[in-house]
A tleap script that builds the chain and sets N, CA, C and O, in Angstrom:
source leaprc.protein.ff14SB
mol = sequence {
  NMET SER ASP ASN SER ILE LYS THR ILE MET
  ASP THR THR MET ASP LYS LEU ARG ALA MET
  VAL ASP ALA ASP THR ILE ILE GLY THR PRO
  LEU THR VAL GLY GLU ILE THR LEU ILE PRO
  VAL SER LYS VAL ALA PHE GLY LEU ALA THR
  GLY GLY SER ASP PHE PRO SER LYS ASN GLN
  GLN GLN LEU PHE GLY GLY GLY GLY GLY ALA
  GLY VAL THR VAL THR PRO VAL ALA PHE ILE
  ALA VAL SER GLY ASP SER VAL LYS MET MET
  PRO ILE TYR ASN GLU LEU THR SER LEU ASP
  LYS ALA ILE ASN MET ALA PRO GLU LEU ILE
  GLU LYS VAL LYS GLU LEU PHE PRO LYS ASN
  LYS GLU HIE ASN ILE PRO GLU CLEU
}
set mol.1.N position { 0.878 -1.167 -0.050 }
set mol.1.CA position { 0.026 -0.048 -0.016 }
set mol.1.C position { 0.885 1.247 -0.022 }
set mol.1.O position { 1.955 1.305 0.583 }
set mol.2.N position { 0.409 2.201 -0.677 }
set mol.2.CA position { 1.182 3.428 -0.863 }
set mol.2.C position { 1.029 4.324 0.409 }
set mol.2.O position { -0.030 4.896 0.668 }
set mol.3.N position { 2.149 4.412 1.188 }
set mol.3.CA position { 2.101 5.323 2.404 }
set mol.3.C position { 1.799 6.766 2.062 }
set mol.3.O position { 1.113 7.452 2.819 }
set mol.4.N position { 2.288 7.223 0.965 }
set mol.4.CA position { 2.145 8.629 0.633 }
set mol.4.C position { 0.604 8.889 0.288 }
set mol.4.O position { 0.087 9.959 0.605 }
set mol.5.N position { -0.058 7.970 -0.314 }
set mol.5.CA position { -1.465 8.154 -0.629 }
set mol.5.C position { -2.352 8.171 0.660 }
set mol.5.O position { -3.225 9.024 0.823 }
set mol.6.N position { -2.097 7.237 1.519 }
set mol.6.CA position { -2.860 7.204 2.751 }
set mol.6.C position { -2.520 8.493 3.584 }
set mol.6.O position { -3.408 9.158 4.117 }
set mol.7.N position { -1.203 8.805 3.666 }
set mol.7.CA position { -0.855 10.081 4.361 }
set mol.7.C position { -1.609 11.236 3.797 }
set mol.7.O position { -2.150 12.035 4.562 }
set mol.8.N position { -1.678 11.375 2.482 }
set mol.8.CA position { -2.411 12.435 1.867 }
set mol.8.C position { -3.926 12.438 2.206 }
set mol.8.O position { -4.540 13.485 2.417 }
set mol.9.N position { -4.450 11.298 2.244 }
set mol.9.CA position { -5.896 11.246 2.586 }
set mol.9.C position { -6.057 11.714 4.016 }
set mol.9.O position { -6.899 12.568 4.294 }
set mol.10.N position { -5.309 11.203 4.882 }
set mol.10.CA position { -5.280 11.530 6.361 }
set mol.10.C position { -5.175 12.994 6.503 }
set mol.10.O position { -6.022 13.675 7.082 }
set mol.11.N position { -4.040 13.478 5.921 }
set mol.11.CA position { -3.738 14.990 6.160 }
set mol.11.C position { -4.912 15.873 5.580 }
set mol.11.O position { -5.292 16.870 6.194 }
set mol.12.N position { -5.455 15.501 4.433 }
set mol.12.CA position { -6.539 16.303 3.961 }
set mol.12.C position { -7.795 16.253 4.769 }
set mol.12.O position { -8.477 17.265 4.932 }
set mol.13.N position { -8.126 15.049 5.296 }
set mol.13.CA position { -9.301 14.913 6.147 }
set mol.13.C position { -9.036 15.681 7.528 }
set mol.13.O position { -9.986 16.302 8.005 }
set mol.14.N position { -7.896 15.679 8.153 }
set mol.14.CA position { -7.578 16.239 9.393 }
set mol.14.C position { -7.592 17.711 9.177 }
set mol.14.O position { -8.092 18.423 10.048 }
set mol.15.N position { -7.062 18.260 8.040 }
set mol.15.CA position { -7.121 19.626 7.739 }
set mol.15.C position { -8.478 20.238 7.688 }
set mol.15.O position { -8.716 21.351 8.157 }
set mol.16.N position { -9.411 19.437 7.070 }
set mol.16.CA position { -10.864 19.794 6.868 }
set mol.16.C position { -11.494 19.864 8.343 }
set mol.16.O position { -12.171 20.832 8.687 }
set mol.17.N position { -11.239 18.810 9.169 }
set mol.17.CA position { -11.693 18.817 10.569 }
set mol.17.C position { -11.216 19.952 11.317 }
set mol.17.O position { -12.002 20.555 12.048 }
set mol.18.N position { -9.975 20.318 11.212 }
set mol.18.CA position { -9.394 21.485 11.947 }
set mol.18.C position { -10.145 22.831 11.539 }
set mol.18.O position { -10.357 23.735 12.347 }
set mol.19.N position { -10.506 22.867 10.262 }
set mol.19.CA position { -11.141 24.100 9.804 }
set mol.19.C position { -12.660 24.141 10.328 }
set mol.19.O position { -13.201 25.230 10.517 }
set mol.20.N position { -13.300 22.994 10.546 }
set mol.20.CA position { -14.547 22.986 11.128 }
set mol.20.C position { -14.611 23.169 12.591 }
set mol.20.O position { -15.525 23.845 13.062 }
set mol.21.N position { -13.723 22.628 13.351 }
set mol.21.CA position { -13.757 22.547 14.803 }
set mol.21.C position { -12.480 23.188 15.439 }
set mol.21.O position { -11.360 22.731 15.209 }
set mol.22.N position { -12.699 24.273 16.252 }
set mol.22.CA position { -11.558 24.838 16.957 }
set mol.22.C position { -12.112 25.181 18.321 }
set mol.22.O position { -13.249 24.865 18.673 }
set mol.23.N position { -11.212 25.873 19.101 }
set mol.23.CA position { -11.599 26.197 20.426 }
set mol.23.C position { -12.776 27.205 20.515 }
set mol.23.O position { -13.507 27.244 21.504 }
set mol.24.N position { -12.933 28.048 19.399 }
set mol.24.CA position { -14.019 28.975 19.379 }
set mol.24.C position { -15.427 28.195 19.156 }
set mol.24.O position { -16.499 28.717 19.460 }
set mol.25.N position { -15.328 26.993 18.638 }
set mol.25.CA position { -16.547 26.200 18.542 }
set mol.25.C position { -17.073 25.725 19.849 }
set mol.25.O position { -18.285 25.660 20.051 }
set mol.26.N position { -16.166 25.383 20.762 }
set mol.26.CA position { -16.524 24.870 22.082 }
set mol.26.C position { -16.882 26.090 23.046 }
set mol.26.O position { -17.961 26.090 23.638 }
set mol.27.N position { -16.042 27.039 23.183 }
set mol.27.CA position { -16.436 28.293 23.826 }
set mol.27.C position { -16.567 29.256 22.815 }
set mol.27.O position { -15.596 29.628 22.155 }
set mol.28.N position { -17.810 29.724 22.635 }
set mol.28.CA position { -18.118 30.563 21.555 }
set mol.28.C position { -17.834 32.052 21.777 }
set mol.28.O position { -17.356 32.440 22.843 }
set mol.29.N position { -18.114 32.853 20.812 }
set mol.29.CA position { -17.917 34.314 20.894 }
set mol.29.C position { -18.919 34.885 21.884 }
set mol.29.O position { -20.117 34.610 21.835 }
set mol.30.N position { -18.350 35.728 22.823 }
set mol.30.CA position { -19.242 36.364 23.858 }
set mol.30.C position { -20.235 37.281 23.161 }
set mol.30.O position { -19.925 37.972 22.191 }
set mol.31.N position { -21.470 37.248 23.720 }
set mol.31.CA position { -22.493 38.223 23.274 }
set mol.31.C position { -22.903 39.045 24.427 }
set mol.31.O position { -23.167 38.547 25.521 }
set mol.32.N position { -22.959 40.369 24.161 }
set mol.32.CA position { -23.360 41.275 25.185 }
set mol.32.C position { -24.670 41.859 25.004 }
set mol.32.O position { -24.914 42.576 24.033 }
set mol.33.N position { -25.598 41.563 25.973 }
set mol.33.CA position { -26.974 41.994 26.082 }
set mol.33.C position { -27.192 42.834 27.255 }
set mol.33.O position { -27.389 42.328 28.360 }
set mol.34.N position { -27.162 44.262 27.038 }
set mol.34.CA position { -27.299 45.119 28.169 }
set mol.34.C position { -26.005 45.085 28.952 }
set mol.34.O position { -24.910 45.334 28.446 }
set mol.35.N position { -26.206 44.748 30.273 }
set mol.35.CA position { -25.008 44.678 31.203 }
set mol.35.C position { -24.608 43.273 31.414 }
set mol.35.O position { -23.740 42.989 32.239 }
set mol.36.N position { -25.267 42.297 30.627 }
set mol.36.CA position { -24.920 40.875 30.816 }
set mol.36.C position { -24.105 40.426 29.585 }
set mol.36.O position { -24.388 40.845 28.463 }
set mol.37.N position { -23.121 39.594 29.801 }
set mol.37.CA position { -22.319 39.007 28.811 }
set mol.37.C position { -22.641 37.488 28.766 }
set mol.37.O position { -22.542 36.824 29.798 }
set mol.38.N position { -23.015 36.935 27.619 }
set mol.38.CA position { -23.339 35.551 27.516 }
set mol.38.C position { -22.266 34.874 26.647 }
set mol.38.O position { -21.918 35.333 25.559 }
set mol.39.N position { -21.777 33.782 27.180 }
set mol.39.CA position { -20.705 33.038 26.469 }
set mol.39.C position { -21.333 31.654 26.150 }
set mol.39.O position { -21.621 30.924 27.099 }
set mol.40.N position { -21.566 31.239 24.862 }
set mol.40.CA position { -22.081 30.033 24.601 }
set mol.40.C position { -21.054 29.010 24.819 }
set mol.40.O position { -19.873 29.273 24.591 }
set mol.41.N position { -21.450 27.787 25.273 }
set mol.41.CA position { -20.603 26.619 25.444 }
set mol.41.C position { -21.187 25.460 24.730 }
set mol.41.O position { -22.385 25.224 24.885 }
set mol.42.N position { -20.417 24.671 23.918 }
set mol.42.CA position { -21.017 23.647 23.144 }
set mol.42.C position { -20.185 22.305 23.369 }
set mol.42.O position { -19.051 22.331 23.845 }
set mol.43.N position { -20.817 21.162 23.000 }
set mol.43.CA position { -20.169 19.928 23.119 }
set mol.43.C position { -19.875 19.527 21.652 }
set mol.43.O position { -20.776 19.581 20.815 }
set mol.44.N position { -18.656 19.137 21.341 }
set mol.44.CA position { -18.251 18.796 19.959 }
set mol.44.C position { -17.836 17.266 19.949 }
set mol.44.O position { -17.011 16.816 20.744 }
set mol.45.N position { -18.455 16.526 19.015 }
set mol.45.CA position { -18.055 15.130 18.841 }
set mol.45.C position { -17.727 14.885 17.351 }
set mol.45.O position { -18.409 15.439 16.489 }
set mol.46.N position { -16.825 14.166 17.065 }
set mol.46.CA position { -16.493 13.805 15.644 }
set mol.46.C position { -15.942 12.399 15.475 }
set mol.46.O position { -15.327 11.790 16.351 }
set mol.47.N position { -16.211 11.971 14.320 }
set mol.47.CA position { -15.639 10.648 13.922 }
set mol.47.C position { -14.835 10.773 12.543 }
set mol.47.O position { -15.074 11.639 11.701 }
set mol.48.N position { -13.919 9.855 12.438 }
set mol.48.CA position { -13.060 9.989 11.329 }
set mol.48.C position { -12.784 8.449 10.755 }
set mol.48.O position { -12.489 7.519 11.505 }
set mol.49.N position { -12.907 8.335 9.478 }
set mol.49.CA position { -12.553 7.007 8.840 }
set mol.49.C position { -11.843 7.208 7.630 }
set mol.49.O position { -12.248 8.023 6.801 }
set mol.50.N position { -10.752 6.490 7.450 }
set mol.50.CA position { -9.841 6.500 6.258 }
set mol.50.C position { -9.362 5.134 5.970 }
set mol.50.O position { -9.067 4.330 6.855 }
set mol.51.N position { -9.288 4.871 4.568 }
set mol.51.CA position { -8.783 3.535 4.146 }
set mol.51.C position { -8.247 3.597 2.743 }
set mol.51.O position { -8.443 4.580 2.028 }
set mol.52.N position { -7.596 2.581 2.369 }
set mol.52.CA position { -7.103 2.499 1.033 }
set mol.52.C position { -6.592 1.100 0.733 }
set mol.52.O position { -6.511 0.259 1.629 }
set mol.53.N position { -6.239 0.843 -0.555 }
set mol.53.CA position { -5.667 -0.413 -1.021 }
set mol.53.C position { -4.941 -0.289 -2.282 }
set mol.53.O position { -5.285 0.497 -3.164 }
set mol.54.N position { -3.898 -1.097 -2.366 }
set mol.54.CA position { -3.189 -1.199 -3.565 }
set mol.54.C position { -3.931 -2.215 -4.534 }
set mol.54.O position { -4.540 -3.151 -4.015 }
set mol.55.N position { -3.914 -2.095 -5.759 }
set mol.55.CA position { -4.478 -3.042 -6.671 }
set mol.55.C position { -3.457 -3.655 -7.585 }
set mol.55.O position { -2.513 -2.964 -7.968 }
set mol.56.N position { -3.588 -4.942 -7.969 }
set mol.56.CA position { -2.595 -5.614 -8.852 }
set mol.56.C position { -2.669 -4.948 -10.173 }
set mol.56.O position { -3.757 -4.513 -10.551 }
set mol.57.N position { -1.561 -4.824 -10.946 }
set mol.57.CA position { -1.523 -4.184 -12.218 }
set mol.57.C position { -0.546 -5.058 -13.127 }
set mol.57.O position { 0.435 -5.660 -12.691 }
set mol.58.N position { -0.936 -5.037 -14.368 }
set mol.58.CA position { -0.144 -5.904 -15.341 }
set mol.58.C position { 1.079 -5.115 -15.769 }
set mol.58.O position { 1.989 -5.765 -16.284 }
set mol.59.N position { 1.229 -3.788 -15.629 }
set mol.59.CA position { 2.421 -3.066 -15.778 }
set mol.59.C position { 2.960 -2.671 -14.456 }
set mol.59.O position { 2.385 -2.979 -13.412 }
set mol.60.N position { 4.061 -1.993 -14.493 }
set mol.60.CA position { 4.792 -1.710 -13.149 }
set mol.60.C position { 4.077 -0.463 -12.381 }
set mol.60.O position { 4.411 -0.146 -11.239 }
set mol.61.N position { 3.157 0.148 -13.046 }
set mol.61.CA position { 2.527 1.267 -12.411 }
set mol.61.C position { 1.722 0.837 -11.130 }
set mol.61.O position { 0.952 -0.123 -11.175 }
set mol.62.N position { 1.911 1.541 -10.036 }
set mol.62.CA position { 1.055 1.192 -8.827 }
set mol.62.C position { -0.230 1.837 -8.968 }
set mol.62.O position { -0.337 2.988 -9.393 }
set mol.63.N position { -1.350 1.013 -8.570 }
set mol.63.CA position { -2.628 1.498 -8.610 }
set mol.63.C position { -3.140 1.545 -7.167 }
set mol.63.O position { -3.075 0.564 -6.427 }
set mol.64.N position { -3.660 2.742 -6.793 }
set mol.64.CA position { -4.086 2.884 -5.457 }
set mol.64.C position { -5.521 3.359 -5.492 }
set mol.64.O position { -5.875 4.191 -6.328 }
set mol.65.N position { -6.383 2.830 -4.568 }
set mol.65.CA position { -7.674 3.427 -4.378 }
set mol.65.C position { -7.932 3.625 -2.930 }
set mol.65.O position { -7.672 2.712 -2.146 }
set mol.66.N position { -8.443 4.793 -2.506 }
set mol.66.CA position { -8.743 5.077 -1.198 }
set mol.66.C position { -9.699 6.143 -0.987 }
set mol.66.O position { -10.131 6.804 -1.931 }
set mol.67.N position { -10.054 6.341 0.242 }
set mol.67.CA position { -11.012 7.392 0.661 }
set mol.67.C position { -10.984 7.762 2.093 }
set mol.67.O position { -10.341 7.094 2.902 }
set mol.68.N position { -11.633 8.759 2.411 }
set mol.68.CA position { -11.713 9.142 3.884 }
set mol.68.C position { -12.946 9.993 3.986 }
set mol.68.O position { -13.483 10.556 3.032 }
set mol.69.N position { -13.354 10.032 5.270 }
set mol.69.CA position { -14.544 10.864 5.529 }
set mol.69.C position { -14.577 11.233 7.110 }
set mol.69.O position { -13.887 10.645 7.943 }
set mol.70.N position { -15.385 12.183 7.374 }
set mol.70.CA position { -15.445 12.552 8.833 }
set mol.70.C position { -16.825 13.223 8.976 }
set mol.70.O position { -17.420 13.767 8.046 }
set mol.71.N position { -17.265 13.125 10.236 }
set mol.71.CA position { -18.524 13.824 10.558 }
set mol.71.C position { -18.375 14.503 11.982 }
set mol.71.O position { -17.690 14.002 12.874 }
set mol.72.N position { -19.048 15.636 12.109 }
set mol.72.CA position { -18.960 16.522 13.251 }
set mol.72.C position { -20.295 16.784 13.754 }
set mol.72.O position { -21.168 17.086 12.941 }
set mol.73.N position { -20.580 16.702 15.060 }
set mol.73.CA position { -21.774 17.190 15.693 }
set mol.73.C position { -21.450 18.250 16.692 }
set mol.73.O position { -20.594 18.054 17.556 }
set mol.74.N position { -22.075 19.305 16.600 }
set mol.74.CA position { -21.952 20.524 17.589 }
set mol.74.C position { -23.279 20.663 18.268 }
set mol.74.O position { -24.304 20.908 17.633 }
set mol.75.N position { -23.247 20.491 19.667 }
set mol.75.CA position { -24.486 20.489 20.382 }
set mol.75.C position { -24.305 21.591 21.493 }
set mol.75.O position { -23.411 21.445 22.326 }
set mol.76.N position { -25.127 22.683 21.526 }
set mol.76.CA position { -25.060 23.638 22.515 }
set mol.76.C position { -25.461 23.022 23.858 }
set mol.76.O position { -26.433 22.269 23.926 }
set mol.77.N position { -24.701 23.345 24.953 }
set mol.77.CA position { -25.003 22.763 26.244 }
set mol.77.C position { -25.276 23.711 27.388 }
set mol.77.O position { -25.929 23.371 28.374 }
set mol.78.N position { -24.711 25.006 27.209 }
set mol.78.CA position { -24.958 25.963 28.279 }
set mol.78.C position { -24.604 27.369 27.737 }
set mol.78.O position { -24.146 27.562 26.611 }
set mol.79.N position { -24.861 28.322 28.647 }
set mol.79.CA position { -24.336 29.670 28.506 }
set mol.79.C position { -23.673 30.078 29.853 }
set mol.79.O position { -24.110 29.724 30.949 }
set mol.80.N position { -22.590 30.847 29.667 }
set mol.80.CA position { -21.962 31.239 30.857 }
set mol.80.C position { -22.382 32.786 30.906 }
set mol.80.O position { -22.036 33.592 30.042 }
set mol.81.N position { -23.161 33.098 32.007 }
set mol.81.CA position { -23.699 34.546 32.109 }
set mol.81.C position { -22.838 35.354 33.097 }
set mol.81.O position { -22.709 34.989 34.265 }
set mol.82.N position { -22.262 36.441 32.613 }
set mol.82.CA position { -21.379 37.340 33.465 }
set mol.82.C position { -22.178 38.696 33.489 }
set mol.82.O position { -22.577 39.299 32.493 }
set mol.83.N position { -22.343 39.075 34.825 }
set mol.83.CA position { -22.987 40.354 35.173 }
set mol.83.C position { -22.151 40.898 36.289 }
set mol.83.O position { -22.181 40.372 37.402 }
set mol.84.N position { -21.419 41.922 36.023 }
set mol.84.CA position { -20.664 42.516 37.139 }
set mol.84.C position { -19.615 41.451 37.629 }
set mol.84.O position { -18.820 40.917 36.856 }
set mol.85.N position { -19.680 41.179 39.018 }
set mol.85.CA position { -18.868 40.269 39.616 }
set mol.85.C position { -19.550 38.778 39.677 }
set mol.85.O position { -18.956 37.801 40.133 }
set mol.86.N position { -20.716 38.750 39.217 }
set mol.86.CA position { -21.358 37.433 39.200 }
set mol.86.C position { -21.332 36.655 38.024 }
set mol.86.O position { -21.674 37.164 36.957 }
set mol.87.N position { -20.914 35.314 38.104 }
set mol.87.CA position { -20.822 34.424 36.947 }
set mol.87.C position { -21.703 33.314 37.210 }
set mol.87.O position { -21.669 32.773 38.316 }
set mol.88.N position { -22.507 32.909 36.287 }
set mol.88.CA position { -23.383 31.769 36.479 }
set mol.88.C position { -23.443 30.896 35.211 }
set mol.88.O position { -23.471 31.419 34.097 }
set mol.89.N position { -23.461 29.587 35.387 }
set mol.89.CA position { -23.579 28.754 34.264 }
set mol.89.C position { -25.068 28.336 34.213 }
set mol.89.O position { -25.718 27.955 35.186 }
set mol.90.N position { -25.535 28.464 32.891 }
set mol.90.CA position { -26.972 28.334 32.628 }
set mol.90.C position { -27.105 27.066 31.614 }
set mol.90.O position { -27.054 27.257 30.399 }
set mol.91.N position { -27.255 25.928 32.092 }
set mol.91.CA position { -27.361 24.714 31.141 }
set mol.91.C position { -28.587 24.855 30.355 }
set mol.91.O position { -29.605 25.383 30.805 }
set mol.92.N position { -28.471 24.354 29.120 }
set mol.92.CA position { -29.643 24.229 28.239 }
set mol.92.C position { -29.717 22.817 27.692 }
set mol.92.O position { -30.614 22.510 26.908 }
set mol.93.N position { -28.866 22.017 28.057 }
set mol.93.CA position { -28.848 20.542 27.583 }
set mol.93.C position { -29.685 19.729 28.512 }
set mol.93.O position { -29.304 19.565 29.671 }
set mol.94.N position { -30.756 19.228 28.097 }
set mol.94.CA position { -31.630 18.573 29.041 }
set mol.94.C position { -31.164 17.178 29.643 }
set mol.94.O position { -31.766 16.734 30.621 }
set mol.95.N position { -30.230 16.558 29.147 }
set mol.95.CA position { -29.802 15.208 29.531 }
set mol.95.C position { -28.641 15.324 30.535 }
set mol.95.O position { -27.665 14.587 30.395 }
set mol.96.N position { -28.699 16.183 31.503 }
set mol.96.CA position { -27.608 16.389 32.441 }
set mol.96.C position { -27.655 15.251 33.472 }
set mol.96.O position { -28.731 14.876 33.937 }
set mol.97.N position { -26.488 14.709 33.823 }
set mol.97.CA position { -26.387 13.731 34.889 }
set mol.97.C position { -26.508 14.390 36.277 }
set mol.97.O position { -26.425 15.614 36.371 }
set mol.98.N position { -26.691 13.647 37.302 }
set mol.98.CA position { -26.802 14.183 38.629 }
set mol.98.C position { -25.575 14.927 39.012 }
set mol.98.O position { -25.618 15.976 39.654 }
set mol.99.N position { -24.446 14.346 38.593 }
set mol.99.CA position { -23.117 15.088 38.834 }
set mol.99.C position { -23.093 16.404 38.208 }
set mol.99.O position { -22.728 17.390 38.847 }
set mol.100.N position { -23.483 16.477 36.926 }
set mol.100.CA position { -23.459 17.713 36.178 }
set mol.100.C position { -24.388 18.698 36.933 }
set mol.100.O position { -24.007 19.857 37.096 }
set mol.101.N position { -25.517 18.313 37.373 }
set mol.101.CA position { -26.500 19.189 38.106 }
set mol.101.C position { -25.840 19.679 39.440 }
set mol.101.O position { -25.891 20.869 39.752 }
set mol.102.N position { -25.279 18.831 40.147 }
set mol.102.CA position { -24.554 19.142 41.468 }
set mol.102.C position { -23.440 20.204 41.178 }
set mol.102.O position { -23.321 21.183 41.914 }
set mol.103.N position { -22.640 20.002 40.114 }
set mol.103.CA position { -21.563 20.845 39.842 }
set mol.103.C position { -22.158 22.276 39.470 }
set mol.103.O position { -21.657 23.296 39.945 }
set mol.104.N position { -23.205 22.311 38.637 }
set mol.104.CA position { -23.822 23.584 38.217 }
set mol.104.C position { -24.387 24.258 39.493 }
set mol.104.O position { -24.365 25.488 39.538 }
set mol.105.N position { -24.867 23.586 40.485 }
set mol.105.CA position { -25.449 24.250 41.608 }
set mol.105.C position { -24.472 24.761 42.731 }
set mol.105.O position { -24.784 25.581 43.595 }
set mol.106.N position { -23.201 24.137 42.588 }
set mol.106.CA position { -22.277 24.430 43.668 }
set mol.106.C position { -22.002 25.860 43.892 }
set mol.106.O position { -21.963 26.239 45.063 }
set mol.107.N position { -21.800 26.737 42.916 }
set mol.107.CA position { -21.471 28.231 43.203 }
set mol.107.C position { -22.801 28.852 44.019 }
set mol.107.O position { -22.670 29.584 45.000 }
set mol.108.N position { -23.922 28.507 43.544 }
set mol.108.CA position { -25.142 29.123 44.287 }
set mol.108.C position { -25.233 28.642 45.689 }
set mol.108.O position { -25.543 29.398 46.609 }
set mol.109.N position { -24.944 27.305 45.858 }
set mol.109.CA position { -25.032 26.705 47.186 }
set mol.109.C position { -24.053 27.360 48.090 }
set mol.109.O position { -24.363 27.650 49.245 }
set mol.110.N position { -22.831 27.610 47.573 }
set mol.110.CA position { -21.733 28.233 48.472 }
set mol.110.C position { -22.120 29.581 48.831 }
set mol.110.O position { -21.851 30.004 49.955 }
set mol.111.N position { -22.754 30.328 47.942 }
set mol.111.CA position { -23.295 31.687 48.295 }
set mol.111.C position { -24.300 31.686 49.363 }
set mol.111.O position { -24.234 32.467 50.313 }
set mol.112.N position { -25.264 30.784 49.210 }
set mol.112.CA position { -26.288 30.534 50.278 }
set mol.112.C position { -25.727 30.306 51.634 }
set mol.112.O position { -26.150 30.880 52.637 }
set mol.113.N position { -24.698 29.392 51.621 }
set mol.113.CA position { -24.098 28.991 52.906 }
set mol.113.C position { -23.388 30.201 53.484 }
set mol.113.O position { -23.486 30.465 54.682 }
set mol.114.N position { -22.671 30.940 52.642 }
set mol.114.CA position { -22.064 32.092 53.156 }
set mol.114.C position { -22.978 33.131 53.822 }
set mol.114.O position { -22.647 33.765 54.824 }
set mol.115.N position { -24.177 33.257 53.173 }
set mol.115.CA position { -25.218 34.175 53.751 }
set mol.115.C position { -25.635 33.680 55.119 }
set mol.115.O position { -25.940 34.521 55.965 }
set mol.116.N position { -25.676 32.399 55.411 }
set mol.116.CA position { -26.035 31.834 56.609 }
set mol.116.C position { -25.049 32.093 57.782 }
set mol.116.O position { -25.399 32.088 58.962 }
set mol.117.N position { -23.832 32.312 57.362 }
set mol.117.CA position { -22.745 32.553 58.415 }
set mol.117.C position { -22.053 33.816 58.163 }
set mol.117.O position { -20.943 33.821 57.631 }
set mol.118.N position { -22.683 34.940 58.537 }
set mol.118.CA position { -22.045 36.260 58.445 }
set mol.118.C position { -20.850 36.316 59.319 }
set mol.118.O position { -20.750 35.654 60.352 }
set mol.119.N position { -19.935 37.139 58.866 }
set mol.119.CA position { -18.698 37.328 59.635 }
set mol.119.C position { -19.056 38.082 60.930 }
set mol.119.O position { -19.681 39.142 60.914 }
set mol.120.N position { -18.627 37.478 62.052 }
set mol.120.CA position { -18.911 37.979 63.414 }
set mol.120.C position { -17.585 38.388 64.016 }
set mol.120.O position { -16.812 37.526 64.432 }
set mol.121.N position { -17.312 39.622 64.071 }
set mol.121.CA position { -16.014 40.141 64.540 }
set mol.121.C position { -15.938 40.098 66.079 }
set mol.121.O position { -14.836 39.962 66.610 }
set mol.122.N position { -17.038 40.205 66.805 }
set mol.122.CA position { -17.042 40.183 68.245 }
set mol.122.C position { -16.561 38.860 68.812 }
set mol.122.O position { -15.936 38.809 69.871 }
set mol.123.N position { -16.867 37.783 68.083 }
set mol.123.CA position { -16.578 36.376 68.639 }
set mol.123.C position { -15.364 35.907 67.811 }
set mol.123.O position { -14.963 34.757 67.991 }
set mol.124.N position { -14.782 36.662 66.967 }
set mol.124.CA position { -13.567 36.264 66.179 }
set mol.124.C position { -13.822 34.974 65.381 }
set mol.124.O position { -12.954 34.104 65.303 }
set mol.125.N position { -15.103 34.855 64.752 }
set mol.125.CA position { -15.444 33.754 63.957 }
set mol.125.C position { -15.045 34.145 62.522 }
set mol.125.O position { -15.425 35.215 62.046 }
set mol.126.N position { -14.324 33.330 61.873 }
set mol.126.CA position { -13.858 33.628 60.419 }
set mol.126.C position { -14.980 33.454 59.473 }
set mol.126.O position { -15.842 32.603 59.692 }
set mol.127.N position { -15.015 34.260 58.377 }
set mol.127.CA position { -15.910 34.176 57.402 }
set mol.127.C position { -15.607 32.932 56.510 }
set mol.127.O position { -14.431 32.670 56.256 }
set mol.128.N position { -16.577 32.183 56.040 }
set mol.128.CA position { -16.433 31.103 55.180 }
set mol.128.C position { -15.925 31.468 53.830 }
set mol.128.O position { -15.755 30.595 52.978 }
savepdb mol mol.pdb
quit
């Protein structure tokens, strides 16, 4: 099998994938709406297949046949909302696992716990 032909197919396919998917695809371009900045977050999945074969020939010329293909899926999963000092993850993907939900709720939970324990200087109790 011709290594150059397979390499050419692989290189071309990977170049096309790089053109379709980059870091800006996962963390999108921020959008400003009033005083709030929204940053889109997406999940990217892709598949790649390449193959080839040498064929017998009656003359000395090498005959090669090959092909390649790829597929990409981009699924929006959340927005990061930034307003002043506040940053919040707003998921839009409905199939979140329990762990994903817990991670998304953690910042809000920490803020609520902090509100329950205000800093008390008289008793020298540290703030959480």
